[in-house]
C-alpha positions as CSV (number, residue, x, y, z in Angstrom):
1,M,79.0,92.9,-21.5
2,S,76.2,90.4,-21.9
3,D,76.3,86.6,-22.2
4,F,73.6,85.5,-24.6
5,G,75.3,82.2,-25.3
6,R,75.4,81.6,-29.0
7,L,73.8,83.8,-31.5
8,V,73.7,84.6,-35.2
9,V,73.8,88.2,-36.4
10,D,72.4,89.1,-39.8
11,T,74.9,90.4,-42.3
12,N,73.0,93.7,-42.7
13,V,73.2,94.2,-38.9
14,V,76.9,93.7,-38.9
15,L,77.4,96.1,-41.8
16,S,75.2,98.7,-40.3
17,A,77.1,98.4,-37.0
18,I,80.4,98.9,-38.9
19,L,79.0,101.9,-40.8
20,F,77.1,103.5,-37.9
21,P,78.7,102.4,-34.5
22,G,76.2,104.4,-32.4
23,S,73.1,103.0,-34.2
24,V,70.8,100.3,-32.8
25,P,72.7,97.6,-34.8
26,G,76.0,99.0,-33.5
27,R,74.8,98.9,-29.9
28,A,73.4,95.4,-30.5
29,L,76.7,94.1,-31.8
30,D,78.5,95.7,-28.9
31,R,76.2,93.9,-26.5
32,S,77.0,90.6,-28.2
33,Q,80.6,90.8,-26.7
34,G,81.1,87.8,-24.5
35,S,78.8,85.7,-26.6
36,V,79.7,83.2,-29.3
37,V,78.7,84.7,-32.6
38,L,78.1,82.0,-35.2
39,A,78.3,82.7,-39.0
40,S,78.4,80.5,-42.1
41,K,81.3,80.8,-44.4
42,F,78.9,82.1,-47.0
43,T,77.7,85.0,-44.8
44,L,81.2,85.9,-43.8
45,Q,82.2,86.1,-47.5
46,E,79.0,88.1,-48.2
47,L,80.0,90.6,-45.5
48,K,83.5,91.0,-46.9
49,E,82.2,91.5,-50.5
50,V,79.5,94.0,-49.5
51,A,81.7,96.0,-47.2
52,E,84.2,96.5,-50.0
53,R,81.6,98.4,-52.1
54,S,82.8,102.0,-52.7
55,R,79.4,103.5,-52.0
56,F,80.2,103.0,-48.3
57,D,83.3,105.2,-48.5
58,R,81.3,108.3,-47.5
59,Y,80.5,106.6,-44.1
60,V,83.7,104.8,-43.2
61,E,86.9,104.7,-45.2
62,A,87.7,101.4,-47.0
63,E,90.7,100.5,-44.9
64,K,88.8,100.8,-41.6
65,R,85.9,98.8,-43.0
66,H,88.3,96.1,-44.1
67,R,89.9,96.1,-40.6
68,L,86.6,95.9,-38.8
69,V,85.3,93.1,-41.1
70,T,88.5,91.2,-40.5
71,E,88.1,91.5,-36.8
72,Y,84.5,90.3,-37.0
73,R,85.5,87.4,-39.2
74,R,88.2,86.4,-36.7
75,A,85.8,86.7,-33.7
76,A,83.0,84.8,-35.3
77,V,82.8,81.0,-35.2
78,A,82.4,79.7,-38.8
79,V,79.8,76.9,-39.0
80,D,79.0,74.6,-41.9
81,I,75.5,74.8,-43.3
82,P,74.4,71.5,-44.8
83,F,72.5,71.8,-48.0
């Protein structure tokens, strides 16, 4: 477990970590445990929508993707991005 303070993880990194847990993105996300992961409401929604795409079924079944995205969304701290 590492304490990096606060960090932002790109949506593609989170999705790759979900699809391929042993990959570099998967290991990076694992190492973020103990840190505060910040995410905008927009990127959390983007992750949910992209993870629901059926083309990812061959890697991880839809139900498991949904569960993992839900866990990530609960763990992340949603921040407002002023426009």
